N, C-alpha and C positions, 0 to 999 in steps of 0.2 A: 391344535392347541385346545386343551380342555379348560373348563371354567375354573378348575381349582389351581391353575397356574397363574391366575390373576389374584393379586393380594387386595382384598376388600376390607378396609379397616373402619369404614364409617358408612352411614346411609348415603352420603354423597358419592362414595366409591361405588356402591351398589347401583345407584341410579345411572352413573356413568358407564358401568359395565354391561347393564342389561341389553342395550341395543346391539352390542357386539356378540352377546351370547345367543340372542334370538335371530340375528342377521339383519335387523332393520330397526328403525326407531318406532316403537309401538305407540299406537293411539287406540282409544276405546278398547283397552285390553286389561286383562289381569295376568300377571306373570308370577309363577311360583318358582322360586329359586331354592333348590334342595341342596343342602350343604353336608358333606361328609357322609358317613355310612359306607356300606359295602360297594355302592354304585358310584362313589365319588360325588362330584358336584355337577348338577345339570339344571337347565331351565326349561320350564313348560309355559307356553303362552296360549291363552284362550281369549276369544272375544268376550266383551262385557255382555253381549246378547246371548252367550252360550246358555243352553237349557239347563235347568236344575239337575236333570238326569246326567248330563255330561259333566257338570261340575262335581256331582257326587261320585261319578265314575273315576274322574281324575284324582280326587282326594282319596278314594279307596286305594287306587294304585300306589299313590305316594305313601300312604300309611303302611301298606304291605311291604314296601321297600325300606322302611324305617330309617329315614335320614336323621342325622344328629340334630340338625336345625333346619328350619324353613323360614325364608323371608318372602313376604307377599308384597307385591307392588301393583297398585291399580292405576291405570292411566286414563284420565278424563275428569269431568266435573264430579264433585263430591256426591251429588244426588244420584249419580249413576254408579260410581265406584263403590261407595260405602256398602250397599246391600250385598254386592258380590263378594267383596273381601271379607265381610262379616260371615257370610255363609261358608266360604271356604275355610276361613280361619277357625270358626267355631267347630266345624267338622273335624279338622285336623287336631285341634286342641283336645276335643273330647276323646280322641283316640290316643292321646299321650304324646303327640308330636309337639316339640317345643317351637314356639313362634319367636324367633329371634328379633324380628322387626316386621312391622306392617306399615306400608307407606302408600300415600297417594301422590301421583306425579301429574303436573299440568303446567304447560307454558314454562318449562325449564325450572320449575320450582317443585319442591317436595314438602309434604306434611307427614308427620308420624302419628299413627293412631295409638301408639303405646307411650309416647313421651308427652307430658303435660307441662314441662318446664319451659317457659317462654324465653329463658336465657339461651337455650340451645335449639329450641323448636318454636320460633316466633309465629304468631298468628298469621302473618302475611306469607309464610312459607320460607324455605331456604333455597337460594339460587344455586344451580349447578351448571357449570360450563362443561357440558358433556363432551363436546368435540375437542375442547382444549385441556382436558384433564390428563393427569399422568396415567390413569387407568386406561383411557382411550389410546394413548400412545403405546402402552404395553400391549394392548389387544391388537392394534394394527401391526406392531412389530412381530407379533406371534402369528400373523396371517389371518386375523379375523377382520370382517368388514361389517359395517352397519349402513345399509341402504336407507334412503329417506323414508320409505314406508313399504308396506307389504305389496302394494300395487307395483312398485318399482321392481320388486323381486319377481312378480308374476310376468312383467314385461320382459324379463331376461330369458324366459322360455316361451314367449308368445310366438306364434307361427310367422315366418317370413318368406314362405314359399316363392311364388312368382311363376311366370311362364316358363322360364328355363328349367326350373325344378319340375314343373308338370311334364314337360317334354322328356326330361331324363327318366321320370317315373314310367311314362308310356314305353320308352325304349327298354327299360329294365323288364317290364311285364312281357313285352314281345320276345325278349331274349329267353325268358323262362318258358314261354309257350313253345318256342322253337326247340328248346331242350326236351320238352314233354313229347313233342311230335316225333323226335328222333330217338326217344328212349326205348330201351329194350328191357325194361323192368327194373333198372337201377337208378331211377330218377331221384328217389329219396337220398340215396348214398351220394349222388353227384352234387345235389343241393347242399347236403351237410358238409361235404369236403370243401366245396367252394366257399361256403359261408364261414366255416371255421378258419380257413386260410385268410379270408378278408378281415375277419374280426381280429386275428392275431396281428396282421399287418397294421391295421388302424390303431390298435392299442399301443403297439410298439412305437409307432410314429408319434402318438400323443405323449407317451412317456418321455420320448426324446425331445419334445418341444418342437416337433415338425409342423408342417402345414396342416390345416384342417382338411377333412375329406372334401373332395370335389362334389358337385351336384350329382354326377354320375355314380360316384361311390356311395353317396347317401341313398340314392334311389335303389341301387342294387342291394345295398345292405338291408334296407327296409323290406324288400321282397324276400331276401334270404332268411331274415330273422323270424319269418313265419314258421320256419322249421325249428322245432324245439331244441334239437341238438345244437343248432347255431346259437339260439338265444341263451342256452345254458352255458355254452363256451364263454360268452361274454360275461355271464353272471358270475361264474366261479373265478374269473380273472380279476374281479373287483377286489383289490387288496388295499389294506390301510397304508402300506408303504408309499404307494403312488396314487392315493385316492383322488387327489386334485386333477390328475390327468384323466381319470375315468369320468369325473364330473364334467370336465370341460368337453370331452368327446361326446358324451351322451346328451349334454345340454345343446350342443351344436346340431346333433342329429335330430333331436326333438323339435327344434325350431324349423327344420327344413323338410323333414320327411312328410309325405302326404298323410292325411288323417287316417286313411284306411290301413296304414302300416304303423301307426303311432303307438299302439298299446305296448309293444315289446320295448322299444327304446325308452319310452316314458317310465316304464317299470324299472329298467336298468338305471336310469337317472335317479329315480326315487330311492332305490336301494343304495346306490353309491352315496347320495346325499345323507341318507339316514346313517350309514356307516361312519360318515365324517362328522356326525353330530349336527348337521344342518337340517333340523327338523322342519322348518318352514318351507325350504325348497323341496324336501322330500314329500311333504304333503301336497304341495302345489303340483309336483310332477305326477303323483299318484292320482290326483283329481283329474288331470288331463288323460291319464291312461284309462280310468274308469269311464270318463265321458266318451272316449273313442270306442271302448268295448267294455260294457258293464259286466260281461261274463268272462273276461280274460282271467285265466286261472292264477297267473302270477300276481295280477292286481288284487284279486280277492285275498290271496295269501298275505301280501304285504299289508293290506288293510287290517287283517286280523293281527299281524305282527305289531303294527303301529299302535293299534288300540290296546294291545296287551300291556303296553308300558314297559316292556323289557328294554334295557339299555343296549345299544349296538354292540358293545364289547362282550355282552353275555351270549351272543348268538353267532358263534364262529361258523364259517363255511367249511364243513368237514368233508369236502370232496375236492380233488385237484383236477386240472385239465387232463392229466395222464390217466386218472381213474375214469374220467368221462370217455376217453378214447377206448379204454378196455371194455367199458360197458356198451359201447356202440356196436 
């Protein structure tokens, strides 16, 4: 469900919608809601503590994409919010971007920087029942969620390993070593074939709503994903039609796979979340991938892609699993 399927008729509607558009209830944040234009409607969230260089970079990207209107919403006390929204707003306005509304939100109330009429914008702020609004109901009906905060989102992909998972990983590594010892020069092909088979099985199971992978399957998958042919099989199968199944699968794997095998699954989760418009989850998953392996090529590629500001629907995957098979 994209942002432009929610009907936002007032500042109160905007305040009610933003948590569902970014995936959680923001605090100490500035949210830029870009409306209309060639890229549709989308939201970008930054910390209030973001550097001036990052704020300028984001406003440059927005300006380049020429939205019809922009709504700014800063979350937090006025002394912290005002300088940030003024910097972003002034930069956008100077480039000809129309600011439809500029708001500050705190403690379930909002204030407008553009409205000075106390009849509609009282000095004490305007109360918004975010969770009980019609906009929230429409967002939830469309499959959007708003977690309590960003930390809650991070906990959804926090590691949950344990001794059983550690033993499964050791068993998977021993299995791979035994393959190498008995190999006659076709080790790479055997790993690729087994990995592609397992990826296809697990994705089909996820799409059918079946059981999550066992510890043994997660461990074996983590080992096999080191092979780039296997990783790429999973990558090209991330499609918008069943994107939720891919997010669920890779989120589960990211939570359980040992750190030494985390980079690949975390990148696959980051890409799936980005394709679904779940930017906060995508960035958290990418952070975990880079922490596990700062030099992992897919992580660095995704970092450049996310920083570029390109919308997900503008970057199609122009290769199919069948083409991968032919190229192997």
